[in-house]
N, C-alpha and C positions, 0 to 999 in steps of 0.2 A: 850622345843624346841630342835630340833636336832642340831648337830654340825654346827656351822656357818662358812662360807667361805667368807673372805673379800679380795677384790682386790684393789690395789693401783697403780695408774699411777706414777711410780717412775723414769721416764725418765730423770729427772733433776739431779739425783745422778751421781757424777763423771764427770760432764760437766761444772763445775765452774759457775753454775747459781745462785750463792750467796744465797740470802734469800730463794728462792724456794727450792734449794737443801738442805740447812740446815733444813728447815721445814720438808720435807718428810723423810729424813734419820733419824732425831731425833724421829719422830713419830714411824717409823719402829723399831728402837732400843728399844723403850719403849714398843711397842706392844708385842715384843718377850718375854719381862720379865713379863708383866702384865697379859697376856691372854695366858695360856698354853693349852687351850682347842680348841679355834677357829683355823681355818686354814687361813694363810695369803699368798697372792700372790703379788709379786712386779713385775711390768712390767718395765724393765730397757732397756737402749739404748746402752749399751756397757760393755765390761769387766771391765772398770774403776770403775763400780758400785759395783763389787763383794765384795771388802774388806769392804764395808759399810753395806752389807745386812746380818743380823743375820742368823745363820745356819738354824734355824727352819722355816725361811720364804722362800717359793719357788720363784724362779726367772723365768721369761719368757722374751725373747728378743723381743723388738719392734724397729722400725726404729727411728734413730735420726732425720730424716726428719719429721717435724710436719705434712705435708700434708699426707704422707704415714702412719704415726702413727695414726692420728685422722681419716683419711679417710678410712683406711683398717685394719691395724694391730691390734689396740685395739679392734675393733668390732669383728674381727675374733677370737681373743684369748678369749674374754669374752664369745662368743658363745660356744667355746670349754670348757672353765673352769667352766662356769655356777656359778659364785660367787653370793652371796646374795646381794652384792652391789659393786659398783665401786666408789672409791674416786679419784677425779681429782683436779687439780689446774686450775682455770679459765675456762677451755674448755673441754667439754665432747666429746667423739667420735661420729661420725654420726651413726645413726641407733641403733637398739637394744632396748630391754625393761627392762634391768637390772636397778634397782634403782640407782640413782646417788647422791652422796654427793660431793659438790663442795666447795673448799676453794677459796674465793676471798679476797686476802690480801688488796687490795684497788681498787678504781676506778679512779686512776689518769688519765687514758686514756680518761675519760669523763670530769673530772674536770680541767685537765691541758693538753689538747690535743697537745699543742705546744711542749711538751717534747717527742713526738713520731713521727717517720716518717709516712707519710700519709698512706701508705699501711698497716703498723702495726696497726695504729690507727683505720682504717676501719675494719680490721680483728677482732680486739678485741671488737669493738662496736657490731658487728654481733654475734660472737661466744659466748661471755660472756653473752649477753642478752638471747640467746637461751638456754644456759646451766642453767642460774639462773631460767628460767621459767620451765624447765623440771626437775630440781633437786628436790629430796625429801627433802633435807636440804641444807642450805647454811651456811658454817662456815666462820668466819672472825676473825681478830686478835686484834681488839680494838673496843671500843664503838664508836670512831670516824668513823671507817670504816663501822660499822653496820649502823649508822645513814646515811652515804653516800649511802650505798646500798639501804636502804629503800627509800631514797629520789629519786633515779634514776630508781628503778625498782618497778613495781607493784606486790609486793609479800607480803604475810601476815607477820606481825612482828614476830610471833612465828616460822616462817620458818628459821630465821636467828639467829645463835648462835655465841656468842663471846667465842673463845678459844685462849687465848693469846700465843704469842711466849715466849721463854725463852732462857737464855744463856746455852749452852751445858756445861756439868760438867767439860770439859777440861779447861774452862775459869775460873780461880781462881787466888788468890794471890800466887805468887811464890817468890823466893829470888830475890829481886830487883837488887842486884849487879850482879848476874848471868845473869839476863835478859838484863841489860844494856851492859854488856860485849859481849853477844851474838849478840845484835843488832849492836853494833859498829863494830864487826868483819864482819858481813854480809854486812853492807852498807857503811863502810869506813869513818865514822865520829865519833868523840868522844864528841860532844856537847850534852847538854840536848835538848829535842825536844818536840814539840807539834804534836799530832797524829790525823789524820782523816781517817776514813775507809768508802769506798763506791766506786762503779764503777764510772769511770770518765765519767759523763754524765751531761746534763744541770741541772736537778733538784737537783743534789747533791750539787751544789753551791760551787764547789772548787774555782772558779774564785773569788767569794766574800770573801772566806776565805783567799786566797792569798793576796788580797788587804788589809784585816784587819790585817794580819800578818805583812805585809810591814809597815803599819802605826804604829803598836806596836813597831817594831824594830826601826823605825825612831824616835819615841818619847822616847824610852828607850834604847839607844844604849849600855847600860851596859849589857842588856840581850844577852846571847850567844846562844839562842835557834835556832834550825833548825825546819823546818816544814816537816813532813813525810806524804805523801798521798798514802794510800794503797788501791788498788782496780783494778779490771780488766779495761784495756784501751779499749775504744770504739771509734767510729767515731769522738767523741767530744774531744778526748785526745789532738790532736794538738793545739786546741784553749787554753786548760788549760796550756799546756806546754809553749805556747807563752806568756800567762799571767805571768807565773813564770819568764820567761826571762825578760819581760818588767818591772817586779817589782824591778829590781836591786838587788835581792837577790837570783838569780838563783842558785848560788853555795850553798845555804842553804835550798833549797827546793828539796826534794827527792821523786821520783816516784818509788814505789816498784813493781807495777803490782799486779796481784793476788798472794797471798801467802797462803800456807797451814795453818791449824789451829795451829800447833806447833809454827810456826814463828809469827803468829798473836798473840798468847798468850804472846810471849816474847815482841812484840811491845807494846801491851797494858800495860804490867807490867813495861816496861822501860820508858814510856813517862812521862813527868811532868804533862800534862793534855790532855784530849781528847775533841776535838771540832767536833760537828756534825751539820753543817750549812744547811742541806737539806731544800728545799722549801716545800717538800711534802713527807710524809711517812704514810703508813697504820699502821706501828708500830715503826720501827726504832731499829732493833735488836742490832746494834753496841753500842747503848746507854747502854743497859743492860749488854752486854759483857764487856764493859769497866768498868762499875760499879762492876761487879763480880770480876774483876781483881784489884780492889782497887784504881781505878783512879778517880780523880775529873773530872766531865763532865760539859761542857757548850754546850747547844744544842738549836735548834730553838724552838720557842713558837707556831709554826703552826701545823696544822693537828694533828696526834696522838702523837707527841713527848712530848708535855706538859703532856698528860695523862700518858705516859710511865715513864717519869722522876719524876713526882709527887713530886716536892719539893726537890728532892735529887740532882738535877742539877741546874746550873745557866741557865736562859732562856734569849734568845735574839731574836730580830726581824731579820730574815735572809736577809731581803731586806735592812737593815740598816748597812752599813759597820762599822760605829762608834760604834754601839751597840755590834756587834760581837767583835770588838777590845776591848771594855771596859770589857766585860765578860772575855775575854782571859787574859787581864792584871790583873783583880781582882784575878784570880786563880794563875797566875805566880808570882805576887808581894806580895800576902798576905798568908803566910804559915799557919796561923790559919784558914783562910777560906778554903784553900785547904785541910787541914787535916779534917775539919768538913765535907766537901763535900765528901771526900773519905769514911769516916765512914758511912755517910747517904747512899752513893751509894751502898756499900757492903750490907747494910741492905735492901735497896730497891730491889736489885737483887734477894734476897731470896724469894720475893713475887711471883716470876715466876719460874715454874718448868716444864720441859718437861714431867715428870712423871704425874703431875696433868693434863697437857694439853692432854696427850695421854689417860688418864683415861676418861676425859670429851669427847674426840673424840669417844672412844669406846662406851660410853653411847649413843651418837648420832647414831652410827652404829646400835646398838641393838634396839633403838627406831624405826629406819627406817625399819629394818627387821621384828620386831614384828608388826608394823602397817600394813605392806604388808601381813603378815600371817593372821592378823585379817580380812583384806579385802577379802582375798581368802576364809577364812572360812565362812564369811557372804555370799559371792557369792555362795558357795557350798550349804549352807542352803537354799538359795532362789531357786536354781535349784532343790534341793530335794523336797522342798515344792511344787514347780510348777509341778514336775513330779507326786507326790503323789496325787495331786488334779485332774489329768486327768483320 
């Protein structure tokens, strides 16, 4: 087969789009190392993306506005570049006959529409359904999400492939004393702390975590811990900040906003435990990041999180404040349990690798291209046979 050319919608890179951004930039980094023969094109939305794109990957600029990007820019550039396929997350551009590979991380907009503004919910219902139907292959990040996709969309099971996320190599165990000192300098407190990472939004359940933290401190006043909430603030942030004030522990609850990976590495390594109380996740990448940094993890037992933690974390019902509280207390008050969960977590994180995930993604790419080439060859044979029979 001739040289392959793969195009990737990488507009999320450099725009603080959390999981979607980590996903595409991690794949591109590994593609550049794993496949030295194929050509790769990344469609990016600004100069902020440039530091994240490997040199051997070509960049093209598309609009940061989703309507312009999906309605015009991507289709125009794909016609010009003529890649063998286009890989997108959730939504393909309008028009064109280039094969599509789509990654659908989860279908929370169908299973929990209450977490989305009405317009966004309606847009995702329409565009994702259309993309899943026209795509040659659908990638997703957990068996939970695969089951959900197959339940909601009428597609063949062999069309949907699980390729899990992983912690980036940057997330690792580092000197704890150095990490603690760095965090304390950056945020102005010197107490031990509990960490949670995720955009401030309803499904991340920061309000439930604040309530559980307040109960923990009330019942164990000797604990000097603070609570650190790291993640981009959204329209929901005022409600979470108000919950922090109402808890009576406002001076012990810190909002860092979005932080770059280096700061996040230090936060993970410096915390006494990591708590992830989300109601719904297609994967739950911070769970694996925290484990890779050697932290004991307590997380929700819903959606994909139990699958991802797989016995290495303590599991709780995110709808039960007392259950969150007890898991947090178990880790903070039992050093032997904490140390055991830290060891299990580090081992669990090694099961996930962006190199393995990128290799599996490239296998899907090649399968799509080869299947299309096969169809073209069959069509050419039929035309030739028809012509020779005249």
